[in-house]
PDB file with one MODEL, atoms N, CA, C and O in Angstrom:
MODEL        1
ATOM      1  N   MET A   1       0.814  -1.187   0.000  1.00  0.00           N
ATOM      2  CA  MET A   1       0.000   0.000   0.000  1.00  0.00           C
ATOM      3  C   MET A   1       0.863   1.258   0.000  1.00  0.00           C
ATOM      4  O   MET A   1       0.555   2.216  -0.709  1.00  0.00           O
ATOM      5  N   ILE A   2       1.936   1.267   0.783  1.00  0.00           N
ATOM      6  CA  ILE A   2       2.815   2.437   0.839  1.00  0.00           C
ATOM      7  C   ILE A   2       3.475   2.672  -0.515  1.00  0.00           C
ATOM      8  O   ILE A   2       3.656   3.815  -0.935  1.00  0.00           O
ATOM      9  N   LYS A   3       3.835   1.581  -1.197  1.00  0.00           N
ATOM     10  CA  LYS A   3       4.464   1.719  -2.511  1.00  0.00           C
ATOM     11  C   LYS A   3       3.522   2.413  -3.497  1.00  0.00           C
ATOM     12  O   LYS A   3       3.973   3.160  -4.365  1.00  0.00           O
ATOM     13  N   ASN A   4       2.226   2.169  -3.366  1.00  0.00           N
ATOM     14  CA  ASN A   4       1.252   2.823  -4.253  1.00  0.00           C
ATOM     15  C   ASN A   4       1.201   4.328  -4.026  1.00  0.00           C
ATOM     16  O   ASN A   4       0.830   5.077  -4.930  1.00  0.00           O
ATOM     17  N   LEU A   5       1.566   4.774  -2.841  1.00  0.00           N
ATOM     18  CA  LEU A   5       1.589   6.201  -2.544  1.00  0.00           C
ATOM     19  C   LEU A   5       2.903   6.857  -2.960  1.00  0.00           C
ATOM     20  O   LEU A   5       2.914   7.996  -3.428  1.00  0.00           O
ATOM     21  N   ILE A   6       4.003   6.139  -2.789  1.00  0.00           N
ATOM     22  CA  ILE A   6       5.328   6.712  -3.035  1.00  0.00           C
ATOM     23  C   ILE A   6       5.718   6.681  -4.508  1.00  0.00           C
ATOM     24  O   ILE A   6       6.375   7.611  -4.979  1.00  0.00           O
ATOM     25  N   ALA A   7       5.342   5.658  -5.242  1.00  0.00           N
ATOM     26  CA  ALA A   7       5.761   5.492  -6.638  1.00  0.00           C
ATOM     27  C   ALA A   7       5.399   6.681  -7.529  1.00  0.00           C
ATOM     28  O   ALA A   7       6.251   7.106  -8.308  1.00  0.00           O
ATOM     29  N   PRO A   8       4.201   7.239  -7.464  1.00  0.00           N
ATOM     30  CA  PRO A   8       3.912   8.403  -8.321  1.00  0.00           C
ATOM     31  C   PRO A   8       4.751   9.629  -7.968  1.00  0.00           C
ATOM     32  O   PRO A   8       5.109  10.412  -8.848  1.00  0.00           O
ATOM     33  N   ILE A   9       5.062   9.796  -6.699  1.00  0.00           N
ATOM     34  CA  ILE A   9       5.888  10.934  -6.287  1.00  0.00           C
ATOM     35  C   ILE A   9       7.310  10.763  -6.813  1.00  0.00           C
ATOM     36  O   ILE A   9       7.917  11.721  -7.291  1.00  0.00           O
ATOM     37  N   GLN A  10       7.840   9.541  -6.725  1.00  0.00           N
ATOM     38  CA  GLN A  10       9.175   9.284  -7.245  1.00  0.00           C
ATOM     39  C   GLN A  10       9.220   9.456  -8.759  1.00  0.00           C
ATOM     40  O   GLN A  10      10.198   9.986  -9.286  1.00  0.00           O
ATOM     41  N   ALA A  11       8.190   9.023  -9.463  1.00  0.00           N
ATOM     42  CA  ALA A  11       8.139   9.187 -10.916  1.00  0.00           C
ATOM     43  C   ALA A  11       8.106  10.666 -11.288  1.00  0.00           C
ATOM     44  O   ALA A  11       8.741  11.082 -12.257  1.00  0.00           O
ATOM     45  N   TRP A  12       7.370  11.448 -10.522  1.00  0.00           N
ATOM     46  CA  TRP A  12       7.301  12.885 -10.787  1.00  0.00           C
ATOM     47  C   TRP A  12       8.656  13.553 -10.546  1.00  0.00           C
ATOM     48  O   TRP A  12       9.076  14.407 -11.328  1.00  0.00           O
ATOM     49  N   LEU A  13       9.342  13.166  -9.463  1.00  0.00           N
ATOM     50  CA  LEU A  13      10.661  13.725  -9.180  1.00  0.00           C
ATOM     51  C   LEU A  13      11.649  13.397 -10.294  1.00  0.00           C
ATOM     52  O   LEU A  13      12.418  14.261 -10.716  1.00  0.00           O
ATOM     53  N   LEU A  14      11.633  12.148 -10.773  1.00  0.00           N
ATOM     54  CA  LEU A  14      12.534  11.774 -11.869  1.00  0.00           C
ATOM     55  C   LEU A  14      12.199  12.526 -13.149  1.00  0.00           C
ATOM     56  O   LEU A  14      13.102  12.917 -13.888  1.00  0.00           O
ATOM     57  N   ALA A  15      10.924  12.732 -13.420  1.00  0.00           N
ATOM     58  CA  ALA A  15      10.521  13.480 -14.615  1.00  0.00           C
ATOM     59  C   ALA A  15      11.002  14.930 -14.541  1.00  0.00           C
ATOM     60  O   ALA A  15      11.279  15.548 -15.569  1.00  0.00           O
ATOM     61  N   GLN A  16      11.099  15.466 -13.332  1.00  0.00           N
ATOM     62  CA  GLN A  16      11.587  16.835 -13.136  1.00  0.00           C
ATOM     63  C   GLN A  16      13.112  16.896 -13.100  1.00  0.00           C
ATOM     64  O   GLN A  16      13.685  17.986 -13.105  1.00  0.00           O
ATOM     65  N   GLY A  17      13.781  15.729 -13.064  1.00  0.00           N
ATOM     66  CA  GLY A  17      15.238  15.696 -13.026  1.00  0.00           C
ATOM     67  C   GLY A  17      15.815  15.833 -11.630  1.00  0.00           C
ATOM     68  O   GLY A  17      16.915  16.358 -11.457  1.00  0.00           O
ATOM     69  N   HIS A  18      15.071  15.358 -10.623  1.00  0.00           N
ATOM     70  CA  HIS A  18      15.515  15.430  -9.236  1.00  0.00           C
ATOM     71  C   HIS A  18      15.695  14.025  -8.672  1.00  0.00           C
ATOM     72  O   HIS A  18      15.090  13.065  -9.148  1.00  0.00           O
ATOM     73  N   CYS A  19      16.530  13.927  -7.656  1.00  0.00           N
ATOM     74  CA  CYS A  19      16.777  12.655  -6.980  1.00  0.00           C
ATOM     75  C   CYS A  19      15.526  12.244  -6.211  1.00  0.00           C
ATOM     76  O   CYS A  19      14.841  13.089  -5.634  1.00  0.00           O
ATOM     77  N   VAL A  20      15.230  10.941  -6.204  1.00  0.00           N
ATOM     78  CA  VAL A  20      14.045  10.463  -5.499  1.00  0.00           C
ATOM     79  C   VAL A  20      14.282  10.349  -4.006  1.00  0.00           C
ATOM     80  O   VAL A  20      13.325  10.193  -3.248  1.00  0.00           O
ATOM     81  N   GLY A  21      15.528  10.422  -3.558  1.00  0.00           N
ATOM     82  CA  GLY A  21      15.824  10.303  -2.139  1.00  0.00           C
ATOM     83  C   GLY A  21      15.919  11.631  -1.423  1.00  0.00           C
ATOM     84  O   GLY A  21      15.293  11.841  -0.384  1.00  0.00           O
ATOM     85  N   CYS A  22      16.718  12.534  -1.999  1.00  0.00           N
ATOM     86  CA  CYS A  22      16.959  13.797  -1.304  1.00  0.00           C
ATOM     87  C   CYS A  22      16.371  15.000  -2.033  1.00  0.00           C
ATOM     88  O   CYS A  22      16.281  16.081  -1.451  1.00  0.00           O
ATOM     89  N   GLY A  23      15.972  14.842  -3.280  1.00  0.00           N
ATOM     90  CA  GLY A  23      15.313  15.916  -4.008  1.00  0.00           C
ATOM     91  C   GLY A  23      16.231  16.914  -4.685  1.00  0.00           C
ATOM     92  O   GLY A  23      15.748  17.886  -5.267  1.00  0.00           O
ATOM     93  N   THR A  24      17.545  16.706  -4.630  1.00  0.00           N
ATOM     94  CA  THR A  24      18.455  17.642  -5.284  1.00  0.00           C
ATOM     95  C   THR A  24      18.435  17.432  -6.794  1.00  0.00           C
ATOM     96  O   THR A  24      18.196  16.314  -7.251  1.00  0.00           O
ATOM     97  N   PRO A  25      18.680  18.473  -7.575  1.00  0.00           N
ATOM     98  CA  PRO A  25      18.718  18.322  -9.034  1.00  0.00           C
ATOM     99  C   PRO A  25      19.859  17.397  -9.455  1.00  0.00           C
ATOM    100  O   PRO A  25      20.969  17.489  -8.931  1.00  0.00           O
ATOM    101  N   LEU A  26      19.579  16.518 -10.394  1.00  0.00           N
ATOM    102  CA  LEU A  26      20.582  15.546 -10.817  1.00  0.00           C
ATOM    103  C   LEU A  26      21.661  16.161 -11.698  1.00  0.00           C
ATOM    104  O   LEU A  26      22.680  15.517 -11.950  1.00  0.00           O
ATOM    105  N   VAL A  27      21.467  17.386 -12.171  1.00  0.00           N
ATOM    106  CA  VAL A  27      22.526  18.039 -12.942  1.00  0.00           C
ATOM    107  C   VAL A  27      23.723  18.364 -12.054  1.00  0.00           C
ATOM    108  O   VAL A  27      24.819  18.597 -12.564  1.00  0.00           O
ATOM    109  N   LYS A  28      23.535  18.385 -10.740  1.00  0.00           N
ATOM    110  CA  LYS A  28      24.618  18.645  -9.796  1.00  0.00           C
ATOM    111  C   LYS A  28      25.389  17.380  -9.428  1.00  0.00           C
ATOM    112  O   LYS A  28      26.421  17.463  -8.763  1.00  0.00           O
ATOM    113  N   GLY A  29      24.905  16.210  -9.851  1.00  0.00           N
ATOM    114  CA  GLY A  29      25.541  14.946  -9.497  1.00  0.00           C
ATOM    115  C   GLY A  29      26.803  14.693 -10.298  1.00  0.00           C
ATOM    116  O   GLY A  29      27.072  15.369 -11.292  1.00  0.00           O
ATOM    117  N   LYS A  30      27.577  13.704  -9.850  1.00  0.00           N
ATOM    118  CA  LYS A  30      28.816  13.322 -10.526  1.00  0.00           C
ATOM    119  C   LYS A  30      28.479  12.420 -11.700  1.00  0.00           C
ATOM    120  O   LYS A  30      27.779  11.420 -11.543  1.00  0.00           O
ATOM    121  N   ARG A  31      28.975  12.773 -12.872  1.00  0.00           N
ATOM    122  CA  ARG A  31      28.704  12.000 -14.090  1.00  0.00           C
ATOM    123  C   ARG A  31      29.898  11.131 -14.435  1.00  0.00           C
ATOM    124  O   ARG A  31      31.050  11.506 -14.215  1.00  0.00           O
ATOM    125  N   LYS A  32      29.593   9.944 -14.989  1.00  0.00           N
ATOM    126  CA  LYS A  32      30.629   8.992 -15.340  1.00  0.00           C
ATOM    127  C   LYS A  32      30.104   8.121 -16.475  1.00  0.00           C
ATOM    128  O   LYS A  32      28.944   7.711 -16.457  1.00  0.00           O
ATOM    129  N   GLU A  33      30.949   7.837 -17.461  1.00  0.00           N
ATOM    130  CA  GLU A  33      30.571   6.961 -18.572  1.00  0.00           C
ATOM    131  C   GLU A  33      30.867   5.518 -18.190  1.00  0.00           C
ATOM    132  O   GLU A  33      32.006   5.175 -17.875  1.00  0.00           O
ATOM    133  N   VAL A  34      29.838   4.672 -18.219  1.00  0.00           N
ATOM    134  CA  VAL A  34      29.982   3.256 -17.905  1.00  0.00           C
ATOM    135  C   VAL A  34      29.265   2.458 -18.979  1.00  0.00           C
ATOM    136  O   VAL A  34      28.049   2.563 -19.137  1.00  0.00           O
ATOM    137  N   ARG A  35      30.023   1.662 -19.715  1.00  0.00           N
ATOM    138  CA  ARG A  35      29.470   0.796 -20.774  1.00  0.00           C
ATOM    139  C   ARG A  35      28.613   1.570 -21.771  1.00  0.00           C
ATOM    140  O   ARG A  35      27.570   1.081 -22.204  1.00  0.00           O
ATOM    141  N   GLY A  36      29.043   2.757 -22.133  1.00  0.00           N
ATOM    142  CA  GLY A  36      28.332   3.548 -23.128  1.00  0.00           C
ATOM    143  C   GLY A  36      27.139   4.312 -22.590  1.00  0.00           C
ATOM    144  O   GLY A  36      26.420   4.950 -23.359  1.00  0.00           O
ATOM    145  N   GLN A  37      26.914   4.261 -21.288  1.00  0.00           N
ATOM    146  CA  GLN A  37      25.806   4.981 -20.671  1.00  0.00           C
ATOM    147  C   GLN A  37      26.355   5.984 -19.668  1.00  0.00           C
ATOM    148  O   GLN A  37      27.401   5.755 -19.061  1.00  0.00           O
ATOM    149  N   THR A  38      25.657   7.079 -19.500  1.00  0.00           N
ATOM    150  CA  THR A  38      26.068   8.083 -18.532  1.00  0.00           C
ATOM    151  C   THR A  38      25.394   7.791 -17.198  1.00  0.00           C
ATOM    152  O   THR A  38      24.168   7.812 -17.091  1.00  0.00           O
ATOM    153  N   THR A  39      26.210   7.518 -16.180  1.00  0.00           N
ATOM    154  CA  THR A  39      25.664   7.326 -14.846  1.00  0.00           C
ATOM    155  C   THR A  39      25.833   8.614 -14.058  1.00  0.00           C
ATOM    156  O   THR A  39      26.848   9.300 -14.178  1.00  0.00           O
ATOM    157  N   VAL A  40      24.837   8.933 -13.258  1.00  0.00           N
ATOM    158  CA  VAL A  40      24.858  10.118 -12.411  1.00  0.00           C
ATOM    159  C   VAL A  40      24.713   9.650 -10.980  1.00  0.00           C
ATOM    160  O   VAL A  40      23.745   8.973 -10.632  1.00  0.00           O
ATOM    161  N   THR A  41      25.682  10.014 -10.146  1.00  0.00           N
ATOM    162  CA  THR A  41      25.642   9.657  -8.738  1.00  0.00           C
ATOM    163  C   THR A  41      25.268  10.896  -7.936  1.00  0.00           C
ATOM    164  O   THR A  41      25.957  11.914  -7.987  1.00  0.00           O
ATOM    165  N   CYS A  42      24.191  10.797  -7.210  1.00  0.00           N
ATOM    166  CA  CYS A  42      23.707  11.908  -6.395  1.00  0.00           C
ATOM    167  C   CYS A  42      24.550  12.027  -5.129  1.00  0.00           C
ATOM    168  O   CYS A  42      25.300  11.112  -4.787  1.00  0.00           O
ATOM    169  N   SER A  43      24.427  13.142  -4.447  1.00  0.00           N
ATOM    170  CA  SER A  43      25.170  13.351  -3.208  1.00  0.00           C
ATOM    171  C   SER A  43      24.731  12.380  -2.111  1.00  0.00           C
ATOM    172  O   SER A  43      25.496  12.109  -1.186  1.00  0.00           O
ATOM    173  N   CYS A  44      23.510  11.856  -2.205  1.00  0.00           N
ATOM    174  CA  CYS A  44      23.032  10.896  -1.209  1.00  0.00           C
ATOM    175  C   CYS A  44      23.451   9.462  -1.538  1.00  0.00           C
ATOM    176  O   CYS A  44      23.215   8.560  -0.734  1.00  0.00           O
ATOM    177  N   GLY A  45      24.070   9.230  -2.705  1.00  0.00           N
ATOM    178  CA  GLY A  45      24.589   7.915  -3.052  1.00  0.00           C
ATOM    179  C   GLY A  45      23.757   7.125  -4.042  1.00  0.00           C
ATOM    180  O   GLY A  45      24.193   6.066  -4.492  1.00  0.00           O
ATOM    181  N   ARG A  46      22.584   7.599  -4.392  1.00  0.00           N
ATOM    182  CA  ARG A  46      21.762   6.887  -5.368  1.00  0.00           C
ATOM    183  C   ARG A  46      22.345   7.086  -6.766  1.00  0.00           C
ATOM    184  O   ARG A  46      22.867   8.153  -7.090  1.00  0.00           O
ATOM    185  N   ILE A  47      22.247   6.041  -7.586  1.00  0.00           N
ATOM    186  CA  ILE A  47      22.823   6.077  -8.924  1.00  0.00           C
ATOM    187  C   ILE A  47      21.708   6.040  -9.948  1.00  0.00           C
ATOM    188  O   ILE A  47      20.777   5.241  -9.843  1.00  0.00           O
ATOM    189  N   PHE A  48      21.808   6.913 -10.941  1.00  0.00           N
ATOM    190  CA  PHE A  48      20.814   7.045 -11.996  1.00  0.00           C
ATOM    191  C   PHE A  48      21.486   6.906 -13.354  1.00  0.00           C
ATOM    192  O   PHE A  48      22.690   7.125 -13.482  1.00  0.00           O
ATOM    193  N   ILE A  49      20.704   6.541 -14.369  1.00  0.00           N
ATOM    194  CA  ILE A  49      21.157   6.488 -15.753  1.00  0.00           C
ATOM    195  C   ILE A  49      20.496   7.643 -16.487  1.00  0.00           C
ATOM    196  O   ILE A  49      19.288   7.852 -16.377  1.00  0.00           O
ATOM    197  N   HIS A  50      21.306   8.398 -17.244  1.00  0.00           N
ATOM    198  CA  HIS A  50      20.782   9.540 -17.996  1.00  0.00           C
ATOM    199  C   HIS A  50      20.688   9.164 -19.467  1.00  0.00           C
ATOM    200  O   HIS A  50      21.685   8.779 -20.078  1.00  0.00           O
ATOM    201  N   ASP A  51      19.502   9.272 -20.032  1.00  0.00           N
ATOM    202  CA  ASP A  51      19.267   9.047 -21.456  1.00  0.00           C
ATOM    203  C   ASP A  51      19.411  10.390 -22.163  1.00  0.00           C
ATOM    204  O   ASP A  51      18.554  11.264 -22.037  1.00  0.00           O
ATOM    205  N   LYS A  52      20.510  10.547 -22.913  1.00  0.00           N
ATOM    206  CA  LYS A  52      20.803  11.833 -23.540  1.00  0.00           C
ATOM    207  C   LYS A  52      19.791  12.181 -24.634  1.00  0.00           C
ATOM    208  O   LYS A  52      19.450  13.351 -24.806  1.00  0.00           O
ATOM    209  N   ALA A  53      19.315  11.193 -25.363  1.00  0.00           N
ATOM    210  CA  ALA A  53      18.391  11.451 -26.470  1.00  0.00           C
ATOM    211  C   ALA A  53      17.064  12.018 -25.967  1.00  0.00           C
ATOM    212  O   ALA A  53      16.517  12.950 -26.556  1.00  0.00           O
ATOM    213  N   LYS A  54      16.556  11.454 -24.883  1.00  0.00           N
ATOM    214  CA  LYS A  54      15.273  11.897 -24.329  1.00  0.00           C
ATOM    215  C   LYS A  54      15.436  12.902 -23.193  1.00  0.00           C
ATOM    216  O   LYS A  54      14.463  13.512 -22.751  1.00  0.00           O
ATOM    217  N   ASN A  55      16.680  13.073 -22.721  1.00  0.00           N
ATOM    218  CA  ASN A  55      16.995  13.940 -21.582  1.00  0.00           C
ATOM    219  C   ASN A  55      16.174  13.548 -20.352  1.00  0.00           C
ATOM    220  O   ASN A  55      15.573  14.393 -19.688  1.00  0.00           O
ATOM    221  N   LYS A  56      16.165  12.231 -20.065  1.00  0.00           N
ATOM    222  CA  LYS A  56      15.416  11.682 -18.929  1.00  0.00           C
ATOM    223  C   LYS A  56      16.356  10.860 -18.059  1.00  0.00           C
ATOM    224  O   LYS A  56      17.398  10.389 -18.515  1.00  0.00           O
ATOM    225  N   TYR A  57      15.970  10.699 -16.808  1.00  0.00           N
ATOM    226  CA  TYR A  57      16.726   9.907 -15.849  1.00  0.00           C
ATOM    227  C   TYR A  57      15.904   8.711 -15.411  1.00  0.00           C
ATOM    228  O   TYR A  57      14.674   8.733 -15.449  1.00  0.00           O
ATOM    229  N   ARG A  58      16.616   7.653 -14.988  1.00  0.00           N
ATOM    230  CA  ARG A  58      15.973   6.491 -14.379  1.00  0.00           C
ATOM    231  C   ARG A  58      16.948   5.881 -13.388  1.00  0.00           C
ATOM    232  O   ARG A  58      18.156   6.102 -13.474  1.00  0.00           O
ATOM    233  N   ARG A  59      16.415   5.112 -12.446  1.00  0.00           N
ATOM    234  CA  ARG A  59      17.276   4.463 -11.461  1.00  0.00           C
ATOM    235  C   ARG A  59      18.091   3.384 -12.146  1.00  0.00           C
ATOM    236  O   ARG A  59      17.595   2.700 -13.041  1.00  0.00           O
ATOM    237  N   ALA A  60      19.328   3.230 -11.734  1.00  0.00           N
ATOM    238  CA  ALA A  60      20.213   2.219 -12.302  1.00  0.00           C
ATOM    239  C   ALA A  60      19.915   0.852 -11.686  1.00  0.00           C
ATOM    240  O   ALA A  60      19.606   0.743 -10.500  1.00  0.00           O
ATOM    241  N   LEU A  61      20.015  -0.174 -12.507  1.00  0.00           N
ATOM    242  CA  LEU A  61      19.888  -1.544 -12.026  1.00  0.00           C
ATOM    243  C   LEU A  61      21.231  -2.012 -11.479  1.00  0.00           C
ATOM    244  O   LEU A  61      22.260  -1.401 -11.767  1.00  0.00           O
ATOM    245  N   PHE A  62      21.235  -3.078 -10.701  1.00  0.00           N
ATOM    246  CA  PHE A  62      22.473  -3.571 -10.110  1.00  0.00           C
ATOM    247  C   PHE A  62      23.483  -4.007 -11.168  1.00  0.00           C
ATOM    248  O   PHE A  62      24.682  -3.798 -10.983  1.00  0.00           O
ATOM    249  N   ASP A  63      23.040  -4.600 -12.256  1.00  0.00           N
ATOM    250  CA  ASP A  63      23.982  -5.061 -13.285  1.00  0.00           C
ATOM    251  C   ASP A  63      24.511  -3.925 -14.161  1.00  0.00           C
ATOM    252  O   ASP A  63      25.422  -4.150 -14.958  1.00  0.00           O
ATOM    253  N   GLU A  64      23.976  -2.726 -14.037  1.00  0.00           N
ATOM    254  CA  GLU A  64      24.441  -1.580 -14.806  1.00  0.00           C
ATOM    255  C   GLU A  64      25.513  -0.776 -14.058  1.00  0.00           C
ATOM    256  O   GLU A  64      26.144   0.107 -14.640  1.00  0.00           O
ATOM    257  N   ILE A  65      25.713  -1.069 -12.817  1.00  0.00           N
ATOM    258  CA  ILE A  65      26.666  -0.294 -12.001  1.00  0.00           C
ATOM    259  C   ILE A  65      28.064  -0.847 -12.176  1.00  0.00           C
ATOM    260  O   ILE A  65      29.010  -0.337 -11.576  1.00  0.00           O
TER     261      ILE A  65
ENDMDL
END
């Protein structure tokens, strides 16, 4: 039940380009190229993948790190 409440808020934060944990803009995060993808590490430690073509972010999977 809690996941049903939190998931839309997290999706909205990612659509705005903010971290789902601390809310800081992901443009301030550390960028690194890994296997042809741009990873962004937030100050809170969460890792995201940046899609340059769509200019969107998503959470990184364990096998992508």
